[in-house]
C-alpha positions in Angstrom: -37.1 -31.6 -63.5 -40.2 -29.6 -61.8 -42.2 -32.6 -62.3 -39.4 -34.9 -60.3 -39.3 -31.8 -57.4 -43.3 -32.2 -56.7 -43.8 -35.9 -57.7 -46.0 -37.0 -54.7 -44.7 -38.8 -51.4 -45.1 -42.7 -51.4 -48.3 -44.0 -50.3 -48.0 -45.6 -46.7 -48.4 -49.2 -46.9 -51.1 -51.1 -45.0 -48.6 -52.1 -42.2 -47.4 -48.5 -41.6 -51.1 -47.7 -41.3 -51.9 -50.3 -38.8 -48.8 -49.5 -36.6 -49.7 -46.1 -37.0 -53.4 -47.1 -35.7 -52.1 -49.3 -33.1 -49.7 -46.5 -31.5 -52.8 -43.8 -31.7 -54.7 -46.4 -29.7 -52.1 -46.8 -27.3 -51.5 -43.3 -26.1 -55.4 -42.4 -26.0 -55.8 -46.1 -24.2 -52.9 -45.8 -21.9 -51.1 -42.5 -22.2 -48.1 -43.7 -23.7 -47.0 -42.0 -26.8 -44.9 -44.0 -29.2 -46.0 -42.0 -32.0 -42.5 -39.9 -32.4 -40.3 -43.3 -32.0 -37.9 -44.5 -34.8 -40.1 -46.7 -36.7 -37.3 -49.5 -37.5 -36.6 -50.6 -34.5 -40.4 -49.9 -33.0 -41.8 -52.1 -36.0 -39.3 -54.7 -35.3 -40.2 -55.0 -31.3 -43.9 -54.7 -32.6 -43.4 -57.7 -34.9 -41.5 -59.7 -32.2 -44.4 -58.9 -29.5 -46.9 -60.3 -32.1 -45.1 -63.7 -32.5 -45.1 -63.7 -28.5 -48.9 -63.2 -28.6 -49.7 -65.4 -31.3 -51.7 -62.9 -33.5 -51.2 -63.0 -37.3 -51.6 -59.1 -37.7 -50.8 -55.6 -36.4 -55.0 -54.9 -36.5 -55.5 -58.1 -34.1 -52.4 -57.1 -31.8 -54.2 -53.9 -31.3 -57.1 -55.3 -30.3 -55.4 -57.8 -27.8 -52.9 -54.8 -26.3 -56.2 -52.5 -26.0 -58.2 -54.9 -24.3 -55.5 -56.7 -22.2 -53.7 -54.8 -19.8 -51.3 -57.7 -19.5 -50.5 -58.0 -23.2 -49.7 -54.1 -23.2 -47.5 -54.7 -20.1 -45.5 -57.3 -22.3 -45.3 -54.8 -24.9 -44.0 -52.2 -22.7 -41.4 -54.7 -21.6 -40.6 -55.2 -25.2 -40.2 -51.7 -26.5 -38.3 -50.2 -23.4 -34.8 -49.4 -24.0 -32.9 -50.9 -21.4 -29.1 -50.2 -22.3 -27.7 -48.9 -19.0 -24.4 -49.1 -17.2 -22.6 -47.4 -14.7 -21.4 -43.9 -15.8 -22.8 -44.6 -19.1 -23.1 -40.7 -20.2 -19.8 -39.6 -18.7 -20.0 -36.2 -20.7 -23.4 -35.2 -18.9 -22.4 -36.4 -15.6 -19.4 -34.2 -15.9 -21.4 -31.4 -16.7 -23.8 -32.0 -14.0 -20.8 -32.3 -11.7 -19.4 -28.6 -13.0 -22.3 -26.8 -14.1 -25.6 -27.7 -12.3 -24.5 -28.7 -8.9 -23.1 -25.1 -8.1 -26.6 -23.7 -9.0 -28.2 -26.6 -6.6 -25.6 -25.6 -3.7 -27.9 -22.6 -3.8 -31.2 -24.3 -2.8 -31.5 -25.8 0.7 -32.9 -29.1 -0.9 -33.1 -30.5 -4.4 -35.1 -33.2 -6.6 -34.0 -34.9 -9.2 -36.0 -37.2 -11.7 -34.5 -39.8 -13.9 -36.7 -40.8 -16.2 -36.2 -44.1 -17.6 -33.7 -45.4 -15.3 -33.9 -48.8 -16.6 -32.2 -51.0 -14.0 -30.7 -48.3 -11.8 -27.3 -48.2 -13.0 -27.6 -44.2 -13.9 -29.7 -43.6 -10.9 -26.2 -44.8 -8.8 -24.2 -43.0 -11.0 -26.0 -39.8 -10.2 -26.3 -40.5 -6.5 -22.4 -41.2 -6.3 -21.8 -37.2 -8.2 -24.4 -35.9 -5.6 -22.2 -37.6 -2.9 -19.0 -36.5 -4.1 -20.5 -33.2 -4.5 -21.9 -32.9 -0.7 -25.4 -32.5 -1.8 -26.6 -36.2 -1.8 -27.6 -36.0 1.7 -30.4 -32.9 0.8 -31.3 -34.3 -2.2 -34.1 -36.8 -3.3 -33.7 -38.6 -6.5 -37.0 -40.1 -8.4 -36.3 -42.9 -10.3 -38.9 -44.2 -12.9 -39.3 -46.5 -15.9 -42.3 -47.7 -18.4 -40.6 -51.3 -17.9 -42.0 -52.7 -14.6 -39.5 -55.5 -15.1 -36.4 -53.2 -14.9 -37.9 -51.2 -12.0 -37.8 -54.6 -10.1 -34.7 -55.5 -10.7 -33.2 -51.3 -9.9 -35.1 -52.0 -6.6 -33.2 -55.1 -5.5 -30.1 -54.4 -7.4 -26.6 -54.8 -6.0 -23.3 -53.9 -7.9 -20.5 -56.5 -8.0 -17.0 -55.1 -6.8 -16.3 -56.1 -10.7 -19.3 -53.9 -12.1 -17.9 -51.0 -10.1 -14.4 -51.7 -11.5 -15.1 -51.9 -15.0 -16.8 -48.5 -14.7 -13.7 -47.2 -13.2 -12.6 -45.2 -16.6 -16.1 -43.8 -17.1 -16.3 -42.6 -13.9 -12.7 -40.7 -13.8 -14.3 -39.0 -17.6 -17.3 -37.8 -15.4 -15.0 -36.3 -12.7 -14.7 -38.6 -10.0 -12.8 -37.6 -7.4 -11.8 -41.6 -6.3 -11.6 -44.7 -7.7 -14.9 -46.1 -7.0 -13.6 -49.5 -5.6 -12.1 -47.0 -2.9 -13.4 -48.3 0.3 -11.7 -45.9 3.0 -14.7 -43.5 3.6 -13.4 -40.7 1.7 -15.7 -38.0 0.0 -14.8 -39.9 -3.3 -16.2 -43.0 -2.1 -19.7 -44.5 -3.7 -22.7 -44.0 -0.9 -23.8 -47.3 0.9 -27.4 -46.1 0.1 -29.3 -44.1 -2.3 -33.2 -42.6 -2.2 -35.3 -43.6 -5.1 
């Protein structure tokens, strides 16, 4: 029984070692740290990216990424999580509205950073909550993402009325004052623009 409890851990495979070296190289050279990411989805993205780049091994892929910034950009586009929708984190936005906004009101201005903003839906949702709470006009929102393609879409993004209507239930769970599709100019309406 004691032997089973003290059994040595399984040795890492060659692929595991290559992935570890790839992620270490990316962290040291580019400053993007994926070393604590879940290995299974990261491995899938690496294999997919290797196929796109036409390289047969992770070691060769590491060489390509470390010497070719465009290859690194394509890697970032592959590993970036771009799951987003209006009011996707309704519970978090409700908490923000009820607990954080009253505290923010005690300051003359506020700055909010949305790290990993994807294509911008969460930024717009945040701006709507701040608008309804009466503090958007004195708040600067910073939105960043490692995926340049997502940022480009976020900058150009417009939201159709259908997109807004489909988010109605989530916005109400987030404590919305009025339906998003209302356009009466009341405090519950979505802001016409946000600063990002």
